[in-house]
C-alpha positions as CSV (number, residue, x, y, z in Angstrom):
1,M,0.0,-0.5,0.0
2,S,1.5,3.6,-1.0
3,D,1.1,6.4,1.8
4,D,1.8,8.8,-1.8
5,R,-2.5,9.2,-2.9
6,P,-4.0,11.8,-1.0
7,H,-7.0,11.0,-2.2
8,V,-8.1,7.1,-1.3
9,L,-8.6,6.9,2.1
10,G,-8.8,3.4,3.3
11,L,-7.7,0.6,0.8
12,T,-8.1,0.6,-2.8
13,R,-10.3,-2.0,-4.8
14,R,-7.3,-3.7,-6.4
15,E,-6.1,-4.2,-2.4
16,L,-9.3,-5.7,-0.9
17,E,-9.4,-7.8,-4.2
18,R,-6.3,-9.1,-3.4
19,E,-6.6,-9.5,0.3
20,C,-10.5,-11.2,-0.3
21,A,-8.4,-13.6,-2.9
22,W,-5.6,-14.3,-1.0
23,L,-8.1,-15.2,2.6
24,M,-10.0,-17.5,0.2
25,R,-7.2,-19.8,-1.3
26,R,-8.8,-22.9,0.8
27,V,-12.3,-22.6,0.4
28,P,-13.8,-25.2,2.3
29,A,-16.3,-28.3,0.9
30,D,-19.0,-28.4,3.4
31,P,-21.3,-25.2,3.4
32,E,-20.9,-24.7,7.2
33,G,-17.5,-24.4,7.0
34,L,-17.7,-21.8,3.9
35,A,-19.7,-19.7,6.4
36,K,-17.4,-19.5,8.5
37,L,-14.6,-18.6,6.4
38,I,-16.5,-15.6,3.9
39,T,-17.5,-14.0,7.9
40,Q,-13.7,-14.5,8.3
41,V,-12.5,-12.4,6.1
42,I,-15.2,-9.9,6.0
43,V,-14.4,-9.2,9.3
44,T,-10.8,-8.9,8.8
45,L,-11.5,-6.9,5.2
46,I,-13.2,-4.6,7.2
47,D,-10.3,-4.2,10.1
48,K,-7.9,-3.7,7.5
49,N,-9.7,-1.3,5.8
50,N,-10.0,0.4,9.1
51,A,-6.6,0.4,9.9
52,A,-5.9,2.1,6.8
53,I,-8.0,4.7,7.6
54,A,-6.5,5.1,10.6
55,K,-3.3,5.2,9.6
56,H,-4.6,7.9,6.7
57,Q,-6.1,9.7,9.3
58,A,-3.0,9.8,11.7
59,R,-0.9,10.8,9.1
60,D,-2.8,14.3,8.5
61,D,-3.6,14.9,11.7
62,D,0.4,15.0,12.3
63,A,0.6,17.6,9.3
64,K,-1.7,19.9,11.2
65,P,0.0,22.8,13.1
66,G,-0.3,22.0,17.5
67,A,-0.1,18.4,16.3
68,P,2.8,16.1,18.6
């Protein structure tokens, strides 16, 4: 993920797609296992996107006058 993209907040679509493909590399055969995996993928993608948003906001806060 590049930090020189000021217009992007969070992960890009391509980054999300790559992460999702990586997380779905081993799909279970049973429906119950698949449902659990999909839930884990969704939560993981949200967590990673939230972390990217927080990183972006922290970087913006550091640039403001009077920031610690």
